[in-house]
C-alpha positions in Angstrom: 94.6 163.9 82.0 97.6 161.9 82.9 96.2 159.9 85.3 93.0 158.8 83.1 95.5 157.4 80.9 97.1 155.7 83.7 93.3 154.2 85.4 92.9 152.9 81.6 96.3 151.3 81.0 96.0 149.3 84.3 92.2 148.6 83.6 93.5 147.2 80.2 96.3 145.4 81.7 93.9 143.7 83.6 91.3 143.0 81.6 94.2 141.3 79.1 95.4 139.0 82.0 92.0 138.0 83.3 91.3 137.1 79.2 94.6 134.9 79.6 93.6 133.1 82.3 90.5 132.6 81.0 92.5 131.1 78.1 94.7 129.1 80.0 91.8 127.1 81.8 89.8 126.5 79.3 92.0 125.8 76.3 95.7 124.7 78.5 93.5 121.3 79.9 92.5 120.2 76.3 96.5 120.1 75.2 96.5 117.9 78.3 94.1 115.5 77.1 93.9 112.0 75.9 92.5 110.9 73.1 89.7 108.4 73.8 90.4 105.0 72.0 87.0 104.0 69.6 86.3 101.1 68.0 85.7 97.9 69.5 82.2 96.7 71.8 81.7 96.6 75.2 82.5 93.5 76.0 86.0 94.6 75.2 86.1 97.3 77.2 84.7 94.9 79.7 87.0 92.2 79.6 90.2 94.4 79.3 88.8 96.9 81.8 91.2 96.0 85.1 88.6 95.8 88.0 91.0 95.4 91.0 94.3 96.0 92.1 97.5 93.7 92.1 98.7 93.5 95.8 102.3 93.2 95.7 104.0 90.4 98.2 104.7 91.0 101.6 108.0 92.5 102.4 110.3 90.3 105.3 110.0 92.5 107.7 106.7 92.6 107.5 106.1 88.6 106.9 108.0 88.0 109.4 106.0 90.2 112.4 102.3 88.8 111.5 101.3 86.0 113.6 100.7 82.6 111.4 96.9 82.8 110.3 96.4 79.6 112.0 97.1 81.6 115.3 94.3 83.9 114.9 91.4 84.3 117.2 89.1 87.0 115.8 86.5 88.1 118.3 82.9 88.8 116.2 82.2 92.3 116.3 78.6 92.4 117.3 78.9 90.1 120.0 78.4 86.3 121.0 75.2 83.8 119.2 72.6 83.7 121.6 72.1 80.5 122.6 68.9 78.9 120.9 66.6 76.6 122.0 66.6 73.1 120.0 64.3 72.2 117.7 60.9 70.2 119.2 59.9 66.6 117.5 56.5 65.8 116.9 55.2 64.6 120.4 57.1 68.0 122.2 55.0 69.9 119.0 51.6 67.7 120.2 52.2 68.0 123.9 52.5 72.1 123.5 49.5 72.5 121.2 47.3 70.3 124.1 48.6 72.8 126.3 47.8 75.7 124.4 44.3 74.6 123.5 43.9 74.0 127.1 44.6 77.4 127.8 42.1 78.4 125.0 39.2 76.9 127.1 40.2 77.7 130.6 40.3 81.5 129.4 37.3 81.6 127.4 35.6 80.0 130.0 36.6 82.8 132.8 35.4 85.5 129.7 31.9 84.0 129.3 31.7 83.8 133.3 32.6 87.6 133.8 30.5 88.3 130.7 27.7 86.9 132.3 27.0 84.7 129.2 25.7 81.3 130.0 28.3 79.0 128.2 26.9 77.3 125.0 26.4 73.2 124.9 28.4 71.5 122.7 27.4 70.1 119.3 27.9 66.3 120.6 25.5 67.0 123.6 22.9 68.3 121.0 20.5 66.3 118.6 18.9 67.9 115.5 15.3 67.5 115.7 13.7 67.3 112.6 11.2 69.6 111.3 7.6 68.4 111.4 6.3 67.5 108.6 9.0 67.0 106.6 10.4 63.5 105.3 
């Protein structure tokens, strides 16, 4: 019987300690919480909120060991810019267009010859004959 009483006392002590820990964790935080400031518009809140940090002035030994900003030669991380061709002027673009049209005509002729299709006559050589009986 004495043993049972000892176990019950031990269990109640553990239970009491657990309740106290839970109460401390729950209500202890409220004691340290700051009261929220009420009032004011959202614009006031935005205007009074500091979005950047004040950077202190560098110490003397830091300023002395830094190289002057003009002498810094930064290297790009993504590599050097590739050499790109210069934009073409109007005459060069017209010459290039002529070359491309010549190549198109040549390739179409080769494709039609390979398929065995006769090349149709050009529209300039065809004449339209009127239908008989129409004026």
